[in-house]
Backbone as CSV, one residue per row, in Angstrom:
resi,resn,N_x,N_y,N_z,CA_x,CA_y,CA_z,C_x,C_y,C_z
1,UNK,-2.342,-8.068,-77.660,-1.842,-7.893,-76.337,-0.444,-7.305,-76.369
2,UNK,-0.244,-6.443,-75.433,1.046,-5.784,-75.375,2.000,-6.579,-74.515
3,UNK,3.196,-6.660,-74.948,4.197,-7.400,-74.218,5.058,-6.449,-73.419
4,UNK,5.251,-6.805,-72.122,6.092,-5.960,-71.279,7.456,-6.590,-71.129
5,UNK,8.397,-5.785,-71.204,9.753,-6.304,-71.019,10.050,-6.439,-69.520
6,UNK,11.112,-7.105,-69.221,11.509,-7.305,-67.825,11.842,-5.983,-67.158
7,UNK,12.336,-5.035,-67.916,12.686,-3.737,-67.384,11.438,-2.967,-66.987
8,UNK,10.374,-3.040,-67.763,9.135,-2.340,-67.440,8.481,-2.929,-66.200
9,UNK,8.503,-4.225,-66.051,7.902,-4.876,-64.878,8.657,-4.470,-63.626
10,UNK,9.955,-4.342,-63.758,10.762,-3.977,-62.597,10.449,-2.558,-62.162
11,UNK,10.183,-1.658,-63.093,9.853,-0.280,-62.748,8.446,-0.158,-62.200
12,UNK,7.560,-0.984,-62.597,6.175,-0.886,-62.165,6.015,-1.279,-60.694
13,UNK,6.865,-2.124,-60.142,6.776,-2.541,-58.747,7.455,-1.511,-57.850
14,UNK,6.716,-0.866,-56.964,7.379,0.107,-56.073,8.163,-0.641,-54.986
15,UNK,9.277,-0.110,-54.669,10.104,-0.712,-53.625,9.703,-0.091,-52.290
16,UNK,8.990,-0.850,-51.475,8.558,-0.372,-50.159,9.441,-1.003,-49.091
17,UNK,10.278,-0.226,-48.495,11.111,-0.806,-47.435,10.261,-1.032,-46.181
18,UNK,10.191,-2.250,-45.730,9.451,-2.574,-44.511,10.480,-2.859,-43.442
19,UNK,10.581,-1.933,-42.522,11.543,-2.062,-41.438,10.808,-1.875,-40.118
20,UNK,11.327,-2.445,-39.063,10.686,-2.236,-37.763,10.826,-0.790,-37.316
21,UNK,9.859,-0.336,-36.503,9.876,1.036,-36.001,11.081,1.248,-35.099
22,UNK,11.334,0.288,-34.259,12.483,0.331,-33.361,13.312,-0.920,-33.607
23,UNK,14.545,-0.887,-33.228,15.394,-2.048,-33.422,14.921,-3.253,-32.616
24,UNK,14.380,-3.014,-31.430,13.981,-4.113,-30.548,12.579,-4.640,-30.828
25,UNK,11.814,-3.944,-31.613,10.429,-4.330,-31.856,10.245,-4.756,-33.309
26,UNK,10.732,-5.920,-33.640,10.657,-6.398,-35.011,9.242,-6.829,-35.383
27,UNK,8.389,-7.093,-34.380,7.049,-7.577,-34.682,6.087,-6.451,-35.050
28,UNK,6.465,-5.202,-34.837,5.588,-4.080,-35.162,5.658,-3.824,-36.661
29,UNK,4.533,-3.857,-37.317,4.502,-3.605,-38.756,4.493,-2.103,-38.988
30,UNK,5.367,-1.656,-39.811,5.471,-0.233,-40.097,5.107,-0.015,-41.551
31,UNK,4.219,0.897,-41.765,3.842,1.251,-43.122,4.482,2.590,-43.411
32,UNK,5.440,2.629,-44.316,6.207,3.860,-44.514,5.368,5.027,-45.014
33,UNK,4.202,4.777,-45.602,3.402,5.868,-46.119,2.233,6.218,-45.197
34,UNK,2.304,5.789,-43.932,1.225,6.101,-43.000,1.265,7.585,-42.677
35,UNK,0.113,8.116,-42.404,0.040,9.549,-42.142,0.509,9.850,-40.718
36,UNK,0.795,11.095,-40.469,1.215,11.523,-39.136,0.054,11.465,-38.153
37,UNK,-1.172,11.425,-38.638,-2.334,11.400,-37.761,-2.351,10.118,-36.926
38,UNK,-1.957,9.012,-37.494,-1.933,7.753,-36.751,-0.946,7.858,-35.591
39,UNK,0.193,8.431,-35.810,1.179,8.561,-34.754,0.696,9.539,-33.699
40,UNK,0.032,10.597,-34.100,-0.432,11.569,-33.120,-1.536,10.975,-32.252
41,UNK,-2.389,10.113,-32.808,-3.407,9.450,-31.985,-2.747,8.540,-30.966
42,UNK,-1.713,7.840,-31.381,-0.997,6.941,-30.479,-0.345,7.741,-29.349
43,UNK,0.230,8.872,-29.684,0.844,9.716,-28.670,-0.200,10.297,-27.723
44,UNK,-1.351,10.668,-28.261,-2.419,11.195,-27.410,-2.901,10.149,-26.417
45,UNK,-3.057,8.928,-26.873,-3.508,7.854,-25.982,-2.470,7.593,-24.897
46,UNK,-1.204,7.577,-25.271,-0.142,7.375,-24.292,-0.115,8.508,-23.283
47,UNK,-0.255,9.727,-23.767,-0.241,10.895,-22.887,-1.423,10.866,-21.927
48,UNK,-2.602,10.557,-22.421,-3.783,10.502,-21.554,-3.678,9.374,-20.535
49,UNK,-3.127,8.254,-20.933,-2.938,7.149,-19.992,-1.970,7.546,-18.880
50,UNK,-0.908,8.234,-19.240,0.058,8.688,-18.246,-0.566,9.684,-17.289
51,UNK,-1.343,10.615,-17.796,-2.014,11.613,-16.955,-2.985,10.927,-15.992
52,UNK,-3.746,9.948,-16.486,-4.690,9.228,-15.616,-3.961,8.451,-14.526
53,UNK,-2.853,7.839,-14.860,-2.083,7.088,-13.866,-1.523,8.017,-12.799
54,UNK,-1.021,9.172,-13.198,-0.505,10.139,-12.226,-1.617,10.692,-11.343
55,UNK,-2.779,10.947,-11.919,-3.903,11.435,-11.119,-4.334,10.390,-10.102
56,UNK,-4.356,9.137,-10.502,-4.708,8.068,-9.560,-3.691,7.975,-8.439
57,UNK,-2.408,8.076,-8.757,-1.382,7.985,-7.718,-1.428,9.163,-6.753
58,UNK,-1.721,10.361,-7.248,-1.818,11.504,-6.345,-3.002,11.371,-5.398
59,UNK,-4.010,10.630,-5.797,-5.139,10.376,-4.898,-4.852,9.200,-3.967
60,UNK,-4.216,8.155,-4.471,-4.077,6.913,-3.719,-2.986,6.972,-2.649
61,UNK,-1.881,7.636,-2.901,-0.766,7.619,-1.955,-1.148,8.247,-0.617
62,UNK,-1.745,9.439,-0.558,-2.142,9.973,0.756,-3.218,9.126,1.434
63,UNK,-4.111,8.552,0.654,-5.165,7.727,1.232,-4.573,6.484,1.883
64,UNK,-3.636,5.843,1.205,-3.007,4.647,1.765,-2.139,4.979,2.974
65,UNK,-1.481,6.126,2.950,-0.668,6.544,4.092,-1.553,6.785,5.310
66,UNK,-2.700,7.432,5.108,-3.633,7.683,6.210,-4.201,6.367,6.738
67,UNK,-4.487,5.436,5.853,-5.011,4.131,6.279,-3.976,3.382,7.115
68,UNK,-2.703,3.513,6.792,-1.649,2.862,7.574,-1.579,3.434,8.988
69,UNK,-1.722,4.740,9.114,-1.695,5.377,10.436,-2.892,4.931,11.262
70,UNK,-4.059,4.876,10.655,-5.270,4.443,11.370,-5.149,2.981,11.789
71,UNK,-4.605,2.130,10.941,-4.437,0.717,11.281,-3.467,0.538,12.442
72,UNK,-2.390,1.320,12.465,-1.437,1.238,13.576,-2.087,1.693,14.875
73,UNK,-2.886,2.736,14.808,-3.582,3.222,16.003,-4.578,2.180,16.519
74,UNK,-5.321,1.558,15.615,-6.283,0.527,16.025,-5.588,-0.691,16.624
75,UNK,-4.449,-1.072,16.074,-3.690,-2.199,16.615,-3.192,-1.884,18.023
76,UNK,-2.739,-0.657,18.232,-2.259,-0.247,19.545,-3.405,-0.242,20.560
77,UNK,-4.567,0.239,20.167,-5.726,0.253,21.064,-6.140,-1.170,21.421
78,UNK,-6.073,-2.078,20.472,-6.384,-3.489,20.739,-5.402,-4.077,21.748
79,UNK,-4.113,-3.770,21.597,-3.117,-4.232,22.566,-3.383,-3.668,23.951
80,UNK,-3.749,-2.381,24.023,-4.034,-1.763,25.319,-5.244,-2.404,25.988
81,UNK,-6.246,-2.767,25.208,-7.413,-3.448,25.783,-7.043,-4.824,26.328
82,UNK,-6.163,-5.527,25.622,-5.723,-6.830,26.117,-4.925,-6.685,27.406
83,UNK,-4.065,-5.680,27.477,-3.289,-5.436,28.698,-4.224,-5.094,29.853
84,UNK,-5.227,-4.250,29.589,-6.173,-3.870,30.644,-6.964,-5.086,31.131
85,UNK,-7.396,-5.943,30.213,-8.127,-7.139,30.613,-7.259,-8.092,31.424
86,UNK,-5.998,-8.249,31.025,-5.085,-9.118,31.762,-4.806,-8.556,33.153
87,UNK,-4.661,-7.247,33.235,-4.418,-6.594,34.526,-5.624,-6.751,35.454
88,UNK,-6.820,-6.576,34.932,-8.035,-6.730,35.742,-8.205,-8.178,36.198
89,UNK,-7.908,-9.134,35.329,-8.017,-10.546,35.695,-7.000,-10.907,36.781
90,UNK,-5.791,-10.368,36.671,-4.770,-10.586,37.698,-5.236,-10.060,39.046
91,UNK,-5.852,-8.862,39.054,-6.331,-8.273,40.307,-7.452,-9.115,40.915
92,UNK,-8.326,-9.667,40.091,-9.408,-10.516,40.611,-8.877,-11.839,41.161
93,UNK,-7.928,-12.441,40.458,-7.396,-13.734,40.890,-6.616,-13.640,42.199
94,UNK,-5.889,-12.546,42.404,-5.031,-12.420,43.582,-5.598,-11.449,44.625
95,UNK,-6.854,-11.056,44.511,-7.559,-10.190,45.472,-6.763,-8.920,45.760
96,UNK,-6.385,-8.213,44.721,-5.599,-6.984,44.843,-6.525,-5.788,44.904
97,UNK,-6.029,-4.692,45.502,-6.814,-3.461,45.589,-6.595,-2.630,44.326
98,UNK,-7.321,-1.536,44.213,-7.221,-0.698,43.012,-5.935,0.103,42.954
99,UNK,-5.193,0.162,44.055,-3.935,0.918,44.068,-2.736,0.060,43.691
100,UNK,-2.889,-1.244,43.611,-1.773,-2.126,43.275,-1.417,-2.010,41.791
101,UNK,-0.116,-2.198,41.529,0.391,-2.150,40.155,1.035,-3.501,39.843
102,UNK,0.512,-4.242,38.882,1.143,-5.522,38.539,2.417,-5.301,37.720
103,UNK,3.341,-6.220,37.834,4.543,-6.196,36.995,4.246,-6.974,35.709
104,UNK,5.085,-6.773,34.693,4.897,-7.497,33.445,5.025,-9.002,33.660
105,UNK,5.877,-9.396,34.607,6.057,-10.833,34.856,4.801,-11.455,35.462
106,UNK,3.979,-10.646,36.146,2.729,-11.162,36.703,1.671,-11.383,35.623
107,UNK,1.730,-10.615,34.581,0.675,-10.618,33.566,1.032,-11.495,32.353
108,UNK,2.297,-11.377,31.896,2.722,-12.113,30.701,2.962,-13.573,31.070
109,UNK,2.448,-14.460,30.270,2.605,-15.889,30.493,1.299,-16.533,30.920
110,UNK,0.624,-15.932,31.908,-0.640,-16.503,32.381,-1.842,-15.834,31.719
111,UNK,-1.809,-14.516,31.612,-2.958,-13.775,31.066,-2.713,-13.269,29.640
112,UNK,-1.469,-13.066,29.297,-1.073,-12.685,27.935,-0.052,-13.711,27.438
113,UNK,-0.162,-14.118,26.182,0.788,-15.101,25.661,2.205,-14.533,25.588
114,UNK,2.334,-13.297,25.136,3.640,-12.655,25.066,3.466,-11.159,25.299
115,UNK,4.569,-10.491,25.484,4.551,-9.053,25.722,4.141,-8.332,24.448
116,UNK,3.042,-7.578,24.475,2.632,-6.893,23.243,3.604,-5.780,22.874
117,UNK,3.768,-5.568,21.580,4.646,-4.501,21.095,3.812,-3.494,20.310
118,UNK,4.175,-2.256,20.449,3.471,-1.195,19.738,3.856,-1.229,18.263
119,UNK,2.894,-1.041,17.351,3.214,-1.105,15.922,4.129,0.024,15.449
120,UNK,4.188,1.130,16.193,5.049,2.232,15.770,6.231,2.432,16.707
121,UNK,6.561,1.403,17.482,7.769,1.454,18.299,7.601,2.090,19.664
122,UNK,6.391,2.339,20.108,6.177,2.910,21.433,6.298,1.849,22.518
123,UNK,6.206,2.288,23.754,6.249,1.355,24.885,4.943,1.462,25.664
124,UNK,4.544,0.347,26.255,3.325,0.296,27.049,3.666,0.374,28.526
125,UNK,2.834,1.085,29.276,2.936,1.104,30.733,1.643,0.534,31.292
126,UNK,1.788,-0.318,32.332,0.618,-0.996,32.883,-0.207,-0.044,33.752
127,UNK,0.418,0.686,34.645,-0.217,1.611,35.586,-0.968,0.854,36.678
128,UNK,-1.665,1.580,37.527,-2.420,0.971,38.632,-3.613,0.203,38.081
129,UNK,-4.216,-0.598,38.954,-5.387,-1.377,38.555,-6.532,-0.451,38.169
130,UNK,-6.659,0.657,38.853,-7.756,1.596,38.613,-7.551,2.444,37.356
131,UNK,-6.311,2.559,36.865,-6.010,3.400,35.706,-5.913,2.551,34.436
132,UNK,-6.061,3.200,33.325,-5.949,2.528,32.025,-4.476,2.419,31.634
133,UNK,-4.093,1.343,30.959,-2.708,1.270,30.441,-2.497,2.349,29.378
134,UNK,-1.235,2.685,29.152,-0.937,3.800,28.258,0.165,3.405,27.279
135,UNK,0.160,4.072,26.122,1.193,3.888,25.102,1.967,5.194,24.972
136,UNK,3.279,5.090,24.738,4.099,6.294,24.630,3.943,7.005,23.285
137,UNK,3.346,6.360,22.306,3.128,6.985,20.998,1.975,7.977,21.109
138,UNK,2.164,9.220,20.687,1.070,10.198,20.775,-0.120,9.798,19.909
139,UNK,-1.300,9.973,20.445,-2.521,9.647,19.716,-2.996,8.225,19.928
140,UNK,-2.170,7.388,20.546,-2.573,6.010,20.831,-2.938,5.933,22.302
141,UNK,-4.123,5.537,22.584,-4.554,5.393,23.967,-5.989,4.912,24.015
142,UNK,-6.319,4.349,25.164,-7.695,3.880,25.344,-8.621,5.054,25.621
143,UNK,-9.817,5.019,25.094,-10.788,6.045,25.482,-11.100,5.914,26.969
144,UNK,-11.390,7.006,27.624,-11.629,6.974,29.060,-12.997,6.497,29.439
145,UNK,-13.888,6.326,28.468,-15.249,5.899,28.775,-15.457,4.394,28.622
146,UNK,-14.370,3.606,28.651,-14.510,2.156,28.577,-15.124,1.624,29.878
147,UNK,-15.959,0.619,29.783,-16.532,0.077,31.021,-15.508,-0.701,31.816
């Protein structure tokens, strides 16, 4: 058997420095002799993930914005229907004609719990008993074919 000296054993062991990839990520194991292909796959995955996230956001942001506008319009129409119902009930209770116009004080409190507010900052007008209530926000209004 051949005997190795301490000097030969020391040369036979390669010195592999194991250091973290980044200063803050000490838990990431780095293999200094890893090929560039591993890093390029990691970069490709990161790049594709970023592209997919951006594509999703370009689709989702306009869709959510449109949904917000539709929800505000529907909320305003619901408020207008409540105002119209309260106005009609007031006219029936007090035997009013179709030309009479109720004030907000006549309707709020007894027929409506509180004064409705438009979701986009518009104002409501009651109008005559025969007419539909209206909102000052463009595009918000009751359809004319309501019974």
